[in-house]
All heavy atoms as a GROMACS GRO file, in nm:
protein
  606
    1MET      N    1   0.180  -2.261   0.584
    1MET     CA    2   0.068  -2.171   0.581
    1MET      C    3  -0.010  -2.174   0.447
    1MET      O    4   0.056  -2.192   0.338
    1MET     CB    5   0.118  -2.035   0.617
    1MET     CG    6   0.016  -1.918   0.588
    1MET     SD    7   0.063  -1.772   0.672
    1MET     CE    8  -0.105  -1.748   0.741
    2ASP      N    9  -0.144  -2.143   0.465
    2ASP     CA   10  -0.228  -2.158   0.354
    2ASP      C   11  -0.226  -2.018   0.280
    2ASP      O   12  -0.250  -1.911   0.356
    2ASP     CB   13  -0.366  -2.197   0.386
    2ASP     CG   14  -0.458  -2.203   0.270
    2ASP    OD1   15  -0.412  -2.205   0.149
    2ASP    OD2   16  -0.583  -2.219   0.298
    3VAL      N   17  -0.189  -2.009   0.148
    3VAL     CA   18  -0.193  -1.866   0.091
    3VAL      C   19  -0.313  -1.807   0.098
    3VAL      O   20  -0.317  -1.680   0.083
    3VAL     CB   21  -0.130  -1.888  -0.052
    3VAL    CG1   22  -0.124  -1.763  -0.128
    3VAL    CG2   23   0.015  -1.954  -0.044
    4ALA      N   24  -0.425  -1.878   0.091
    4ALA     CA   25  -0.564  -1.818   0.089
    4ALA      C   26  -0.595  -1.738   0.198
    4ALA      O   27  -0.688  -1.665   0.219
    4ALA     CB   28  -0.661  -1.927   0.067
    5LYS      N   29  -0.512  -1.755   0.325
    5LYS     CA   30  -0.528  -1.675   0.445
    5LYS      C   31  -0.482  -1.540   0.436
    5LYS      O   32  -0.503  -1.451   0.518
    5LYS     CB   33  -0.480  -1.758   0.561
    5LYS     CG   34  -0.575  -1.884   0.589
    5LYS     CD   35  -0.500  -1.952   0.710
    5LYS     CE   36  -0.584  -2.078   0.730
    5LYS     NZ   37  -0.513  -2.153   0.856
    6LEU      N   38  -0.389  -1.510   0.337
    6LEU     CA   39  -0.304  -1.386   0.337
    6LEU      C   40  -0.398  -1.267   0.329
    6LEU      O   41  -0.395  -1.162   0.397
    6LEU     CB   42  -0.211  -1.387   0.231
    6LEU     CG   43  -0.097  -1.497   0.241
    6LEU    CD1   44  -0.005  -1.491   0.122
    6LEU    CD2   45  -0.028  -1.465   0.368
    7PRO      N   46  -0.506  -1.263   0.237
    7PRO     CA   47  -0.587  -1.142   0.232
    7PRO      C   48  -0.657  -1.110   0.360
    7PRO      O   49  -0.692  -0.997   0.370
    7PRO     CB   50  -0.686  -1.177   0.118
    7PRO     CG   51  -0.605  -1.282   0.031
    7PRO     CD   52  -0.534  -1.365   0.125
    8ALA      N   53  -0.690  -1.206   0.443
    8ALA     CA   54  -0.771  -1.180   0.560
    8ALA      C   55  -0.666  -1.129   0.681
    8ALA      O   56  -0.731  -1.090   0.765
    8ALA     CB   57  -0.830  -1.314   0.599
    9MET      N   58  -0.546  -1.135   0.659
    9MET     CA   59  -0.451  -1.102   0.771
    9MET      C   60  -0.443  -0.942   0.782
    9MET      O   61  -0.463  -0.879   0.673
    9MET     CB   62  -0.318  -1.154   0.734
    9MET     CG   63  -0.292  -1.305   0.749
    9MET     SD   64  -0.131  -1.361   0.708
    9MET     CE   65  -0.060  -1.315   0.863
   10GLU      N   66  -0.429  -0.910   0.895
   10GLU     CA   67  -0.400  -0.748   0.916
   10GLU      C   68  -0.264  -0.724   0.872
   10GLU      O   69  -0.170  -0.804   0.847
   10GLU     CB   70  -0.416  -0.728   1.078
   10GLU     CG   71  -0.546  -0.745   1.128
   10GLU     CD   72  -0.550  -0.701   1.269
   10GLU    OE1   73  -0.459  -0.627   1.322
   10GLU    OE2   74  -0.649  -0.738   1.341
   11ASP      N   75  -0.249  -0.590   0.837
   11ASP     CA   76  -0.126  -0.542   0.786
   11ASP      C   77  -0.004  -0.572   0.859
   11ASP      O   78   0.094  -0.620   0.812
   11ASP     CB   79  -0.135  -0.392   0.742
   11ASP     CG   80  -0.227  -0.355   0.631
   11ASP    OD1   81  -0.285  -0.440   0.559
   11ASP    OD2   82  -0.256  -0.228   0.629
   12SER      N   83  -0.009  -0.546   0.997
   12SER     CA   84   0.092  -0.576   1.078
   12SER      C   85   0.128  -0.719   1.089
   12SER      O   86   0.250  -0.758   1.082
   12SER     CB   87   0.061  -0.520   1.218
   12SER     OG   88  -0.056  -0.588   1.275
   13ALA      N   89   0.021  -0.806   1.086
   13ALA     CA   90   0.062  -0.959   1.086
   13ALA      C   91   0.124  -0.994   0.962
   13ALA      O   92   0.212  -1.082   0.953
   13ALA     CB   93  -0.063  -1.038   1.109
   14LEU      N   94   0.074  -0.941   0.857
   14LEU     CA   95   0.130  -0.980   0.722
   14LEU      C   96   0.284  -0.923   0.723
   14LEU      O   97   0.373  -1.006   0.663
   14LEU     CB   98   0.045  -0.909   0.610
   14LEU     CG   99   0.087  -0.952   0.468
   14LEU    CD1  100   0.075  -1.109   0.449
   14LEU    CD2  101   0.002  -0.893   0.362
   15SER      N  102   0.314  -0.814   0.768
   15SER     CA  103   0.453  -0.759   0.770
   15SER      C  104   0.541  -0.849   0.849
   15SER      O  105   0.649  -0.880   0.814
   15SER     CB  106   0.454  -0.618   0.818
   15SER     OG  107   0.387  -0.533   0.732
   16VAL      N  108   0.497  -0.901   0.958
   16VAL     CA  109   0.563  -0.982   1.055
   16VAL      C  110   0.592  -1.111   0.977
   16VAL      O  111   0.705  -1.170   0.980
   16VAL     CB  112   0.503  -1.010   1.188
   16VAL    CG1  113   0.555  -1.123   1.265
   16VAL    CG2  114   0.495  -0.880   1.267
   17LEU      N  115   0.495  -1.172   0.919
   17LEU     CA  116   0.509  -1.288   0.832
   17LEU      C  117   0.611  -1.281   0.730
   17LEU      O  118   0.691  -1.360   0.702
   17LEU     CB  119   0.367  -1.327   0.772
   17LEU     CG  120   0.370  -1.462   0.702
   17LEU    CD1  121   0.405  -1.578   0.793
   17LEU    CD2  122   0.226  -1.485   0.642
   18HIS      N  123   0.610  -1.171   0.660
   18HIS     CA  124   0.714  -1.138   0.559
   18HIS      C  125   0.843  -1.126   0.620
   18HIS      O  126   0.953  -1.191   0.556
   18HIS     CB  127   0.683  -0.991   0.477
   18HIS     CG  128   0.776  -0.987   0.376
   18HIS    ND1  129   0.862  -0.873   0.379
   18HIS    CD2  130   0.790  -1.040   0.246
   18HIS    CE1  131   0.929  -0.878   0.262
   18HIS    NE2  132   0.882  -0.965   0.179
   19GLU      N  133   0.873  -1.069   0.732
   19GLU     CA  134   0.994  -1.058   0.795
   19GLU      C  135   1.045  -1.206   0.839
   19GLU      O  136   1.157  -1.226   0.823
   19GLU     CB  137   0.991  -0.964   0.922
   19GLU     CG  138   0.970  -0.822   0.892
   19GLU     CD  139   0.936  -0.738   1.014
   19GLU    OE1  140   0.942  -0.787   1.111
   19GLU    OE2  141   0.901  -0.619   0.973
   20ASN      N  142   0.944  -1.275   0.890
   20ASN     CA  143   0.990  -1.419   0.929
   20ASN      C  144   1.017  -1.493   0.808
   20ASN      O  145   1.121  -1.575   0.824
   20ASN     CB  146   0.876  -1.476   1.011
   20ASN     CG  147   0.840  -1.426   1.139
   20ASN    OD1  148   0.935  -1.358   1.196
   20ASN    ND2  149   0.740  -1.439   1.197
   21ALA      N  150   0.955  -1.487   0.704
   21ALA     CA  151   0.992  -1.563   0.575
   21ALA      C  152   1.119  -1.515   0.542
   21ALA      O  153   1.211  -1.611   0.493
   21ALA     CB  154   0.894  -1.533   0.475
   22GLU      N  155   1.157  -1.401   0.538
   22GLU     CA  156   1.290  -1.352   0.486
   22GLU      C  157   1.400  -1.415   0.590
   22GLU      O  158   1.505  -1.454   0.542
   22GLU     CB  159   1.295  -1.200   0.487
   22GLU     CG  160   1.233  -1.137   0.378
   22GLU     CD  161   1.251  -0.988   0.366
   22GLU    OE1  162   1.265  -0.924   0.472
   22GLU    OE2  163   1.233  -0.943   0.251
   23ARG      N  164   1.382  -1.398   0.715
   23ARG     CA  165   1.480  -1.461   0.804
   23ARG      C  166   1.493  -1.598   0.790
   23ARG      O  167   1.605  -1.658   0.800
   23ARG     CB  168   1.417  -1.435   0.952
   23ARG     CG  169   1.518  -1.486   1.068
   23ARG     CD  170   1.461  -1.444   1.207
   23ARG     NE  171   1.329  -1.479   1.229
   23ARG     CZ  172   1.268  -1.614   1.240
   23ARG    NH1  173   1.352  -1.716   1.253
   23ARG    NH2  174   1.148  -1.635   1.272
   24LEU      N  175   1.382  -1.684   0.775
   24LEU     CA  176   1.387  -1.825   0.761
   24LEU      C  177   1.460  -1.865   0.629
   24LEU      O  178   1.530  -1.967   0.624
   24LEU     CB  179   1.259  -1.887   0.768
   24LEU     CG  180   1.198  -1.882   0.912
   24LEU    CD1  181   1.047  -1.949   0.905
   24LEU    CD2  182   1.265  -1.980   1.004
   25GLU      N  183   1.445  -1.779   0.533
   25GLU     CA  184   1.506  -1.804   0.400
   25GLU      C  185   1.674  -1.796   0.420
   25GLU      O  186   1.734  -1.864   0.354
   25GLU     CB  187   1.477  -1.700   0.299
   25GLU     CG  188   1.387  -1.761   0.189
   25GLU     CD  189   1.364  -1.669   0.075
   25GLU    OE1  190   1.361  -1.538   0.092
   25GLU    OE2  191   1.340  -1.716  -0.028
   26ARG      N  192   1.710  -1.716   0.509
   26ARG     CA  193   1.847  -1.698   0.529
   26ARG      C  194   1.904  -1.802   0.639
   26ARG      O  195   2.019  -1.853   0.623
   26ARG     CB  196   1.884  -1.555   0.582
   26ARG     CG  197   1.870  -1.446   0.497
   26ARG     CD  198   1.914  -1.300   0.534
   26ARG     NE  199   1.859  -1.284   0.670
   26ARG     CZ  200   1.745  -1.206   0.699
   26ARG    NH1  201   1.668  -1.189   0.591
   26ARG    NH2  202   1.713  -1.184   0.822
   27THR      N  203   1.834  -1.820   0.750
   27THR     CA  204   1.890  -1.885   0.858
   27THR      C  205   1.816  -2.020   0.890
   27THR      O  206   1.860  -2.083   0.984
   27THR     CB  207   1.890  -1.794   0.984
   27THR    OG1  208   1.764  -1.759   1.020
   27THR    CG2  209   1.979  -1.675   0.948
   28GLY      N  210   1.716  -2.060   0.845
   28GLY     CA  211   1.620  -2.164   0.883
   28GLY      C  212   1.694  -2.288   0.829
   28GLY      O  213   1.784  -2.296   0.753
   29THR      N  214   1.631  -2.409   0.872
   29THR     CA  215   1.659  -2.532   0.824
   29THR      C  216   1.626  -2.548   0.671
   29THR      O  217   1.559  -2.457   0.617
   29THR     CB  218   1.589  -2.643   0.887
   29THR    OG1  219   1.443  -2.634   0.868
   29THR    CG2  220   1.622  -2.644   1.044
   30LYS      N  221   1.674  -2.651   0.604
   30LYS     CA  222   1.642  -2.671   0.466
   30LYS      C  223   1.499  -2.660   0.436
   30LYS      O  224   1.444  -2.597   0.341
   30LYS     CB  225   1.715  -2.787   0.406
   30LYS     CG  226   1.858  -2.786   0.410
   30LYS     CD  227   1.909  -2.693   0.300
   30LYS     CE  228   2.063  -2.705   0.305
   30LYS     NZ  229   2.110  -2.590   0.219
   31SER      N  230   1.422  -2.733   0.528
   31SER     CA  231   1.279  -2.745   0.498
   31SER      C  232   1.206  -2.600   0.519
   31SER      O  233   1.110  -2.558   0.465
   31SER     CB  234   1.205  -2.838   0.572
   31SER     OG  235   1.219  -2.820   0.716
   32GLN      N  236   1.265  -2.533   0.613
   32GLN     CA  237   1.211  -2.389   0.649
   32GLN      C  238   1.236  -2.298   0.538
   32GLN      O  239   1.152  -2.219   0.514
   32GLN     CB  240   1.265  -2.336   0.780
   32GLN     CG  241   1.213  -2.413   0.901
   32GLN     CD  242   1.274  -2.366   1.043
   32GLN    OE1  243   1.398  -2.339   1.029
   32GLN    NE2  244   1.220  -2.366   1.154
   33GLN      N  245   1.360  -2.308   0.485
   33GLN     CA  246   1.402  -2.225   0.378
   33GLN      C  247   1.312  -2.244   0.251
   33GLN      O  248   1.273  -2.163   0.186
   33GLN     CB  249   1.551  -2.249   0.338
   33GLN     CG  250   1.635  -2.190   0.442
   33GLN     CD  251   1.781  -2.240   0.420
   33GLN    OE1  252   1.821  -2.316   0.323
   33GLN    NE2  253   1.880  -2.173   0.478
   34ALA      N  254   1.281  -2.370   0.232
   34ALA     CA  255   1.192  -2.404   0.115
   34ALA      C  256   1.050  -2.362   0.140
   34ALA      O  257   1.002  -2.302   0.039
   34ALA     CB  258   1.194  -2.551   0.095
   35ALA      N  259   1.001  -2.370   0.249
   35ALA     CA  260   0.877  -2.330   0.282
   35ALA      C  261   0.856  -2.173   0.269
   35ALA      O  262   0.762  -2.110   0.214
   35ALA     CB  263   0.816  -2.368   0.423
   36ALA      N  264   0.966  -2.107   0.333
   36ALA     CA  265   0.970  -1.970   0.322
   36ALA      C  266   0.984  -1.911   0.177
   36ALA      O  267   0.909  -1.815   0.133
   36ALA     CB  268   1.083  -1.898   0.408
   37ALA      N  269   1.064  -1.978   0.093
   37ALA     CA  270   1.078  -1.943  -0.040
   37ALA      C  271   0.953  -1.959  -0.113
   37ALA      O  272   0.918  -1.875  -0.206
   37ALA     CB  273   1.195  -2.024  -0.107
   38ALA      N  274   0.874  -2.053  -0.090
   38ALA     CA  275   0.754  -2.093  -0.152
   38ALA      C  276   0.643  -1.988  -0.125
   38ALA      O  277   0.562  -1.963  -0.208
   38ALA     CB  278   0.704  -2.240  -0.128
   39LEU      N  279   0.639  -1.942   0.000
   39LEU     CA  280   0.538  -1.864   0.051
   39LEU      C  281   0.565  -1.706   0.019
   39LEU      O  282   0.482  -1.624   0.003
   39LEU     CB  283   0.518  -1.874   0.204
   39LEU     CG  284   0.402  -1.807   0.270
   39LEU    CD1  285   0.275  -1.839   0.212
   39LEU    CD2  286   0.406  -1.838   0.420
   40LYS      N  287   0.688  -1.673   0.020
   40LYS     CA  288   0.745  -1.530   0.008
   40LYS      C  289   0.672  -1.456  -0.126
   40LYS      O  290   0.633  -1.336  -0.108
   40LYS     CB  291   0.889  -1.525   0.002
   40LYS     CG  292   0.936  -1.381   0.028
   40LYS     CD  293   1.090  -1.396   0.039
   40LYS     CE  294   1.155  -1.254   0.024
   40LYS     NZ  295   1.298  -1.266   0.030
   41PRO      N  296   0.670  -1.520  -0.233
   41PRO     CA  297   0.622  -1.435  -0.343
   41PRO      C  298   0.464  -1.399  -0.320
   41PRO      O  299   0.424  -1.296  -0.365
   41PRO     CB  300   0.633  -1.536  -0.470
   41PRO     CG  301   0.747  -1.620  -0.432
   41PRO     CD  302   0.736  -1.642  -0.270
   42ALA      N  303   0.393  -1.505  -0.265
   42ALA     CA  304   0.260  -1.468  -0.239
   42ALA      C  305   0.237  -1.356  -0.140
   42ALA      O  306   0.153  -1.262  -0.155
   42ALA     CB  307   0.174  -1.588  -0.190
   43ILE      N  308   0.327  -1.363  -0.040
   43ILE     CA  309   0.322  -1.250   0.068
   43ILE      C  310   0.360  -1.115   0.012
   43ILE      O  311   0.294  -1.010   0.030
   43ILE     CB  312   0.422  -1.286   0.188
   43ILE    CG1  313   0.381  -1.407   0.249
   43ILE    CG2  314   0.436  -1.160   0.280
   43ILE    CD1  315   0.493  -1.453   0.347
   44GLU      N  316   0.455  -1.114  -0.079
   44GLU     CA  317   0.503  -0.987  -0.138
   44GLU      C  318   0.396  -0.936  -0.230
   44GLU      O  319   0.382  -0.799  -0.254
   44GLU     CB  320   0.632  -1.007  -0.208
   44GLU     CG  321   0.752  -1.029  -0.102
   44GLU     CD  322   0.892  -1.056  -0.171
   44GLU    OE1  323   0.895  -1.098  -0.293
   44GLU    OE2  324   0.977  -1.050  -0.093
   45ALA      N  325   0.335  -1.027  -0.307
   45ALA     CA  326   0.231  -0.987  -0.390
   45ALA      C  327   0.113  -0.927  -0.314
   45ALA      O  328   0.047  -0.813  -0.366
   45ALA     CB  329   0.164  -1.092  -0.481
   46GLU      N  330   0.074  -0.992  -0.200
   46GLU     CA  331  -0.037  -0.917  -0.117
   46GLU      C  332   0.010  -0.793  -0.056
   46GLU      O  333  -0.078  -0.695  -0.073
   46GLU     CB  334  -0.068  -1.027  -0.002
   46GLU     CG  335  -0.173  -0.967   0.087
   46GLU     CD  336  -0.317  -0.961   0.022
   46GLU    OE1  337  -0.331  -1.031  -0.079
   46GLU    OE2  338  -0.391  -0.885   0.068
   47LEU      N  339   0.130  -0.783  -0.019
   47LEU     CA  340   0.178  -0.643   0.028
   47LEU      C  341   0.174  -0.536  -0.079
   47LEU      O  342   0.135  -0.421  -0.056
   47LEU     CB  343   0.314  -0.654   0.088
   47LEU     CG  344   0.327  -0.738   0.213
   47LEU    CD1  345   0.483  -0.754   0.254
   47LEU    CD2  346   0.278  -0.642   0.334
   48ALA      N  347   0.213  -0.568  -0.199
   48ALA     CA  348   0.213  -0.486  -0.317
   48ALA      C  349   0.068  -0.443  -0.350
   48ALA      O  350   0.045  -0.317  -0.382
   48ALA     CB  351   0.288  -0.546  -0.430
   49ALA      N  352  -0.024  -0.539  -0.346
   49ALA     CA  353  -0.166  -0.502  -0.378
   49ALA      C  354  -0.221  -0.402  -0.269
   49ALA      O  355  -0.286  -0.309  -0.297
   49ALA     CB  356  -0.236  -0.633  -0.380
   50ARG      N  357  -0.183  -0.434  -0.141
   50ARG     CA  358  -0.235  -0.340  -0.042
   50ARG      C  359  -0.166  -0.208  -0.048
   50ARG      O  360  -0.244  -0.105  -0.026
   50ARG     CB  361  -0.198  -0.402   0.104
   50ARG     CG  362  -0.290  -0.525   0.136
   50ARG     CD  363  -0.250  -0.574   0.268
   50ARG     NE  364  -0.310  -0.702   0.287
   50ARG     CZ  365  -0.342  -0.760   0.388
   50ARG    NH1  366  -0.297  -0.700   0.511
   50ARG    NH2  367  -0.404  -0.870   0.406
   51ARG      N  368  -0.044  -0.195  -0.083
   51ARG     CA  369   0.026  -0.062  -0.111
   51ARG      C  370  -0.055   0.012  -0.215
   51ARG      O  371  -0.082   0.131  -0.204
   51ARG     CB  372   0.168  -0.076  -0.132
   51ARG     CG  373   0.254  -0.090  -0.016
   51ARG     CD  374   0.400  -0.078  -0.038
   51ARG     NE  375   0.447  -0.166  -0.154
   51ARG     CZ  376   0.489  -0.292  -0.126
   51ARG    NH1  377   0.503  -0.346  -0.004
   51ARG    NH2  378   0.538  -0.369  -0.221
   52GLU      N  379  -0.084  -0.060  -0.324
   52GLU     CA  380  -0.152  -0.001  -0.443
   52GLU      C  381  -0.287   0.045  -0.404
   52GLU      O  382  -0.333   0.158  -0.450
   52GLU     CB  383  -0.154  -0.092  -0.569
   52GLU     CG  384  -0.200  -0.030  -0.686
   52GLU     CD  385  -0.137   0.105  -0.728
   52GLU    OE1  386  -0.027   0.110  -0.714
   52GLU    OE2  387  -0.210   0.196  -0.773
   53THR      N  388  -0.359  -0.030  -0.329
   53THR     CA  389  -0.495   0.005  -0.285
   53THR      C  390  -0.479   0.135  -0.205
   53THR      O  391  -0.569   0.221  -0.222
   53THR     CB  392  -0.557  -0.097  -0.202
   53THR    OG1  393  -0.572  -0.231  -0.294
   53THR    CG2  394  -0.687  -0.076  -0.160
   54LYS      N  395  -0.384   0.141  -0.115
   54LYS     CA  396  -0.373   0.264  -0.029
   54LYS      C  397  -0.342   0.383  -0.109
   54LYS      O  398  -0.403   0.494  -0.089
   54LYS     CB  399  -0.267   0.241   0.083
   54LYS     CG  400  -0.314   0.136   0.193
   54LYS     CD  401  -0.206   0.113   0.285
   54LYS     CE  402  -0.251   0.008   0.397
   54LYS     NZ  403  -0.141  -0.024   0.484
   55ARG      N  404  -0.255   0.362  -0.198
   55ARG     CA  405  -0.230   0.467  -0.294
   55ARG      C  406  -0.351   0.525  -0.373
   55ARG      O  407  -0.370   0.647  -0.380
   55ARG     CB  408  -0.110   0.433  -0.389
   55ARG     CG  409   0.024   0.447  -0.336
   55ARG     CD  410   0.131   0.428  -0.453
   55ARG     NE  411   0.236   0.370  -0.398
   55ARG     CZ  412   0.278   0.241  -0.432
   55ARG    NH1  413   0.221   0.167  -0.522
   55ARG    NH2  414   0.390   0.174  -0.370
   56SER      N  415  -0.413   0.427  -0.418
   56SER     CA  416  -0.527   0.465  -0.496
   56SER      C  417  -0.645   0.528  -0.416
   56SER      O  418  -0.707   0.643  -0.459
   56SER     CB  419  -0.600   0.343  -0.554
   56SER     OG  420  -0.716   0.366  -0.635
   57LEU      N  421  -0.666   0.489  -0.296
   57LEU     CA  422  -0.757   0.555  -0.202
   57LEU      C  423  -0.708   0.696  -0.172
   57LEU      O  424  -0.788   0.790  -0.156
   57LEU     CB  425  -0.769   0.480  -0.075
   57LEU     CG  426  -0.854   0.345  -0.101
   57LEU    CD1  427  -0.855   0.254   0.019
   57LEU    CD2  428  -0.997   0.357  -0.147
   58ALA      N  429  -0.573   0.725  -0.146
   58ALA     CA  430  -0.516   0.846  -0.117
   58ALA      C  431  -0.528   0.933  -0.240
   58ALA      O  432  -0.569   1.054  -0.207
   58ALA     CB  433  -0.370   0.836  -0.088
   59ARG      N  434  -0.516   0.894  -0.356
   59ARG     CA  435  -0.540   0.983  -0.477
   59ARG      C  436  -0.688   1.020  -0.491
   59ARG      O  437  -0.714   1.135  -0.520
   59ARG     CB  438  -0.491   0.896  -0.612
   59ARG     CG  439  -0.341   0.903  -0.619
   59ARG     CD  440  -0.308   0.858  -0.757
   59ARG     NE  441  -0.346   0.714  -0.787
   59ARG     CZ  442  -0.263   0.609  -0.762
   59ARG    NH1  443  -0.143   0.627  -0.724
   59ARG    NH2  444  -0.318   0.489  -0.795
   60GLU      N  445  -0.772   0.911  -0.464
   60GLU     CA  446  -0.914   0.955  -0.474
   60GLU      C  447  -0.964   1.053  -0.364
   60GLU      O  448  -1.038   1.149  -0.392
   60GLU     CB  449  -1.009   0.819  -0.458
   60GLU     CG  450  -0.986   0.718  -0.580
   60GLU     CD  451  -1.064   0.596  -0.558
   60GLU    OE1  452  -1.150   0.593  -0.453
   60GLU    OE2  453  -1.034   0.509  -0.625
   61ALA      N  454  -0.908   1.041  -0.250
   61ALA     CA  455  -0.932   1.133  -0.130
   61ALA      C  456  -0.889   1.284  -0.177
   61ALA      O  457  -0.945   1.369  -0.151
   61ALA     CB  458  -0.870   1.077  -0.007
   62ALA      N  459  -0.769   1.280  -0.226
   62ALA     CA  460  -0.710   1.411  -0.273
   62ALA      C  461  -0.791   1.479  -0.377
   62ALA      O  462  -0.818   1.587  -0.369
   62ALA     CB  463  -0.561   1.393  -0.303
   63ALA      N  464  -0.850   1.398  -0.474
   63ALA     CA  465  -0.913   1.445  -0.582
   63ALA      C  466  -1.055   1.498  -0.535
   63ALA      O  467  -1.108   1.597  -0.566
   63ALA     CB  468  -0.942   1.344  -0.687
   64ALA      N  469  -1.111   1.422  -0.436
   64ALA     CA  470  -1.234   1.461  -0.378
   64ALA      C  471  -1.212   1.578  -0.294
   64ALA      O  472  -1.307   1.670  -0.302
   64ALA     CB  473  -1.297   1.352  -0.295
   65LYS      N  474  -1.112   1.605  -0.218
   65LYS     CA  475  -1.088   1.718  -0.149
   65LYS      C  476  -1.070   1.848  -0.239
   65LYS      O  477  -1.118   1.943  -0.217
   65LYS     CB  478  -0.962   1.714  -0.065
   65LYS     CG  479  -0.936   1.814   0.035
   65LYS     CD  480  -0.807   1.782   0.123
   65LYS     CE  481  -0.792   1.898   0.221
   65LYS     NZ  482  -0.677   1.869   0.306
   66ARG      N  483  -0.996   1.816  -0.358
   66ARG     CA  484  -0.983   1.928  -0.456
   66ARG      C  485  -1.110   1.971  -0.508
   66ARG      O  486  -1.154   2.092  -0.528
   66ARG     CB  487  -0.888   1.896  -0.563
   66ARG     CG  488  -0.744   1.895  -0.515
   66ARG     CD  489  -0.644   1.893  -0.638
   66ARG     NE  490  -0.666   1.765  -0.716
   66ARG     CZ  491  -0.604   1.641  -0.685
   66ARG    NH1  492  -0.531   1.638  -0.589
   66ARG    NH2  493  -0.631   1.544  -0.767
   67ALA      N  494  -1.197   1.884  -0.552
   67ALA     CA  495  -1.325   1.908  -0.604
   67ALA      C  496  -1.419   1.971  -0.508
   67ALA      O  497  -1.498   2.061  -0.553
   67ALA     CB  498  -1.384   1.773  -0.646
   68ALA      N  499  -1.407   1.938  -0.377
   68ALA     CA  500  -1.499   2.004  -0.265
   68ALA      C  501  -1.453   2.142  -0.239
   68ALA      O  502  -1.531   2.222  -0.197
   68ALA     CB  503  -1.502   1.914  -0.152
   69LYS      N  504  -1.326   2.181  -0.272
   69LYS     CA  505  -1.282   2.302  -0.237
   69LYS      C  506  -1.333   2.407  -0.320
   69LYS      O  507  -1.333   2.391  -0.457
   69LYS     CB  508  -1.117   2.302  -0.245
   69LYS     CG  509  -1.055   2.426  -0.198
   69LYS     CD  510  -0.905   2.408  -0.201
   69LYS     CE  511  -0.822   2.525  -0.148
   69LYS     NZ  512  -0.693   2.509  -0.154
   70PRO      N  513  -1.396   2.527  -0.281
   70PRO     CA  514  -1.448   2.622  -0.359
   70PRO      C  515  -1.340   2.694  -0.439
   70PRO      O  516  -1.242   2.715  -0.408
   70PRO     CB  517  -1.508   2.715  -0.257
   70PRO     CG  518  -1.450   2.697  -0.137
   70PRO     CD  519  -1.408   2.562  -0.137
   71ALA      N  520  -1.381   2.724  -0.557
   71ALA     CA  521  -1.293   2.797  -0.645
   71ALA      C  522  -1.246   2.934  -0.597
   71ALA      O  523  -1.334   2.998  -0.537
   71ALA     CB  524  -1.343   2.810  -0.785
   72ALA      N  525  -1.127   2.982  -0.617
   72ALA     CA  526  -1.085   3.116  -0.580
   72ALA      C  527  -1.160   3.215  -0.648
   72ALA      O  528  -1.178   3.200  -0.779
   72ALA     CB  529  -0.947   3.118  -0.586
   73PRO      N  530  -1.209   3.319  -0.588
   73PRO     CA  531  -1.268   3.423  -0.669
   73PRO      C  532  -1.186   3.496  -0.770
   73PRO      O  533  -1.065   3.505  -0.744
   73PRO     CB  534  -1.330   3.523  -0.562
   73PRO     CG  535  -1.241   3.499  -0.438
   73PRO     CD  536  -1.199   3.363  -0.456
   74LYS      N  537  -1.239   3.525  -0.887
   74LYS     CA  538  -1.158   3.588  -0.985
   74LYS      C  539  -1.147   3.751  -0.946
   74LYS      O  540  -1.233   3.805  -0.911
   74LYS     CB  541  -1.222   3.571  -1.127
   74LYS     CG  542  -1.231   3.434  -1.179
   74LYS     CD  543  -1.278   3.419  -1.308
   74LYS     CE  544  -1.275   3.279  -1.366
   74LYS     NZ  545  -1.320   3.256  -1.497
   75LYS      N  546  -1.028   3.793  -0.972
   75LYS     CA  547  -1.004   3.936  -0.952
   75LYS      C  548  -1.061   4.013  -1.067
   75LYS      O  549  -1.048   3.984  -1.185
   75LYS     CB  550  -0.845   3.965  -0.947
   75LYS     CG  551  -0.792   3.887  -0.819
   75LYS     CD  552  -0.639   3.927  -0.819
   75LYS     CE  553  -0.580   3.857  -0.687
   75LYS     NZ  554  -0.429   3.898  -0.684
   76ALA      N  555  -1.108   4.120  -1.031
   76ALA     CA  556  -1.166   4.223  -1.128
   76ALA      C  557  -1.053   4.287  -1.196
   76ALA      O  558  -0.946   4.324  -1.141
   76ALA     CB  559  -1.250   4.338  -1.068
   77PRO      N  560  -1.057   4.317  -1.322
   77PRO     CA  561  -0.957   4.368  -1.392
   77PRO      C  562  -0.934   4.522  -1.348
   77PRO      O  563  -1.025   4.592  -1.295
   77PRO     CB  564  -0.993   4.389  -1.547
   77PRO     CG  565  -1.149   4.360  -1.540
   77PRO     CD  566  -1.177   4.283  -1.420
   78LYS      N  567  -0.799   4.561  -1.337
   78LYS     CA  568  -0.767   4.690  -1.294
   78LYS      C  569  -0.814   4.805  -1.396
   78LYS      O  570  -0.794   4.777  -1.515
   78LYS     CB  571  -0.617   4.707  -1.270
   78LYS     CG  572  -0.566   4.611  -1.148
   78LYS     CD  573  -0.425   4.628  -1.121
   78LYS     CE  574  -0.387   4.540  -1.009
   78LYS     NZ  575  -0.227   4.566  -0.984
   79ARG      N  576  -0.868   4.904  -1.330
   79ARG     CA  577  -0.900   5.019  -1.411
   79ARG      C  578  -0.804   5.123  -1.410
   79ARG      O  579  -0.725   5.147  -1.318
   79ARG     CB  580  -1.024   5.086  -1.376
   79ARG     CG  581  -1.151   4.985  -1.374
   79ARG     CD  582  -1.271   5.057  -1.348
   79ARG     NE  583  -1.379   4.963  -1.339
   79ARG     CZ  584  -1.504   4.985  -1.330
   79ARG    NH1  585  -1.540   5.106  -1.309
   79ARG    NH2  586  -1.602   4.899  -1.332
   80LYS      N  587  -0.782   5.189  -1.542
   80LYS     CA  588  -0.682   5.301  -1.544
   80LYS      C  589  -0.733   5.426  -1.476
   80LYS      O  590  -0.851   5.454  -1.487
   80LYS     CB  591  -0.641   5.336  -1.688
   80LYS     CG  592  -0.563   5.219  -1.750
   80LYS     CD  593  -0.533   5.272  -1.894
   80LYS     CE  594  -0.451   5.162  -1.966
   80LYS     NZ  595  -0.405   5.192  -2.098
   81ALA      N  596  -0.657   5.502  -1.392
   81ALA     CA  597  -0.696   5.615  -1.327
   81ALA      C  598  -0.697   5.729  -1.434
   81ALA      O  599  -0.606   5.738  -1.533
   81ALA     CB  600  -0.591   5.650  -1.228
   82SER      N  601  -0.804   5.809  -1.447
   82SER     CA  602  -0.803   5.923  -1.529
   82SER      C  603  -0.769   6.052  -1.476
   82SER      O  604  -0.760   6.081  -1.374
   82SER     CB  605  -0.928   5.939  -1.590
   82SER     OG  606  -1.031   5.845  -1.570
   0.00000   0.00000   0.00000
């Protein structure tokens, strides 16, 4: 598989590819193990980049939500009864 195709893959397809690479590393033929071992770091790097992008977007969305939320009204100081 061409590593350049990884960024264009959907998340689910990339996850399946990662699972297959792990399986082939354990149980495949020597050539399959070598191919899986060569491809696995690129797959893991792409998965990590996507996780970080999702975290970053979630942080930005949370910050935007907090910024859009109106501030709570301040309470007036209590007056002493005379």
